[in-house]
C-alpha positions, 0 to 999 in steps of 0.5 A: 396268121393263126386266127386269120381263117377263123375270123374271116369265116366269122365275119361272113357268117349270116345271122340265124334269124334272117327272114330267108332262114325261117319256115312259112309254117311253125311245127311244134315239138312234142315230148313223150309218145309219138302221134299215131295216124288212124283212118276211121270209117266215114259211117262211124258216128261221133259217139264211136270210141277206141276201146280195149277188148281181149283178142279172140285168138290169144286173149291179149288186150287189143284196141278196137273201134266201137260205134253204137250205130255201125258196129265194131272195127279192128285196126289193121296196121299198114307198115312202111319198109324199115329200109326207107324211113318215113314220117308224116306231116299232119296239118290242120286247116281253118274250117270257116269259109273265109280262111279255108285252106289256111294252115292253122297248126302242124305236127310231125309223126315220127312213125309212118305206120297207118292203122286202118279201121275195118269191120270185124264180126263180134262173133269172134270176140265172144267165141272164147266165152261160148266154147271152153277150148280146154275141154274135149268136144264129147265132154262139152256136148254133155255138160253145156247149159243154157246161159244168159248173155251176161254170164258169157260176158263175165267169162271173158278176161277183164284185165284192161277190157272195156267190155263191161262199159260197151255192153251198157250201150243198148244197140251194141248189146243187141248186136252182140246177142244177135251174133250169139244167136247165129251160132247158138240154140236159144230158149226164152226164160221169161223176158231174157234169152238163154244161149247154148253154142251149137258147133254145127252152126259155128262150123257153117258160119265160118265156112260161109265166111271162107266161101265169100272170101274165096269167091271174091279173090285172095290177095295176090301174095296169098294166091301165089304162095298158098294156091299156085305154089301148093298146086304146082307140078314139077317142071322137067327138062327131057330130050326128044329121044326120051319122049317116045317112051312111056314118059310121053303119056305122062307129060302134058304141056300147059295150054294158052302159052305162046312160043318165043323168048320172054321175061321169066315170070312166076310159074303157076298150074294154069300158065307156064312161063318161059324158061331161060337156059344157057345158049337158048330160050325155051317156052311152052307151046300149046299142044294136046294134053297127051303130047310133050313139046319139043323146042329148037335145034337141041331137041329139048322139051320142057314138060309139066306132068299135070295141071290143076282144074278150075274146081281144084284151084277153087277148093284150094282157095276155099281151104286157104281162106278157112285156115286163115280165119281160123289162124287169125280169129279163133283159139287154136284148140277150137280151130283144130276142131273146125279143121277136123269138121272141114275134112270130115265128109259127114259134117263138111258141106264142101266136097274136097275129094277132087282136091285131095285126089290131086294133092295125093297124085301131086305128092307121088309125082314129086317123090318120083321126080326127086328120085329120078331127077335129071341134070336139067331139072328146071324146078330145082334150078328155079329154087337155086335161082331164087336162093341166089337172088335172095342172097344177092339182095341181102348182100347188096342191102348190107353193102348199102347199110355199110356205105351209109354208116361210113358216110355218117362217120366224122373225119376224125373217126376216119383218120383214127382208123388209118393210124398204125397201132402195131405194137401199141398196147390196148387201152384196157391194159392200163387198167388191169390189176398189177 
């Protein structure tokens, strides 16, 4: 009777090598580093190479794709959420017409990250050599000399760098020198051109890039966090009896909103979302700019004190784009000089006076709102709701991880946890010195 169950199970087990248990394709197992998936541009030629070059922001070796015909590309990492493990199954097919579509071999990539090659301006790669970030602007203007391109190339970090190899390619070298000439004063010394950086030209080049980036539209997450949130005025809850006083001249309802119940959405300076309170639902109603809006039988109004004009919003986008370029591709010391030039009315080509005036009034209004905050301040309530939602999501995530961990435990481990260990010595007690 003791061996009946095990012997019966042994007789019913099917062989492991049956045709039904075999896969149609064989996946080869590889040892060592896992494969990575790169997406390269179609315009890149067969002569393109992945090389290491010093990153312009910190000088650390970074990988770039250099093509002699189409230019230099940086790799942008697109990562999958860590909470959802994924991998890639990469299959190569036959190229001939007779066996087209037939899988020749396949392999798996444990990481689901993608590395997408996008164009990068070679100007950023050369900027650390063109400007001494440690020296002050006044001292460098007097000491700068005209140097050859080779002299500037030698100033860049040489550790784990393939710059000395790619400058031997005639078209790549010509590309680097043309981008240097865009921000430098040049003189001809025989058959060779000499360069000296001009910070006014550099500022104009960076501002032109930021203008193109802002005019094309920022990503949705950047637009919401750094544009809409930064220009958003406080939202106040007022009773109708208080609206007849001086505060009525300050409050202004946003235009273009419709009354009625709606799902809460992200609030912005241009469109005001509906807000749900206990017992009733309120939403903004289109009204004249000098009048506050009243709602429902409770005589309660949601008001916003000021709205940003399209000019102010576009200036904020331009400033955000400029700061992004400085933070991503330019050394910090040089970036600080460029930001000072942006805020200086004498050197800046963009008039930021409307934006600065709006931000000054907005900061003053926020301080007044905090000092005289009523009990129904919607802006503070929204912040609390967001914090509660984040805490709830974090708690849910931890509970799911705990469930997965318990599901992976064996039956023996679960049974051991149920054992009553009261009065028992710990295992470490048997190894103490006597």
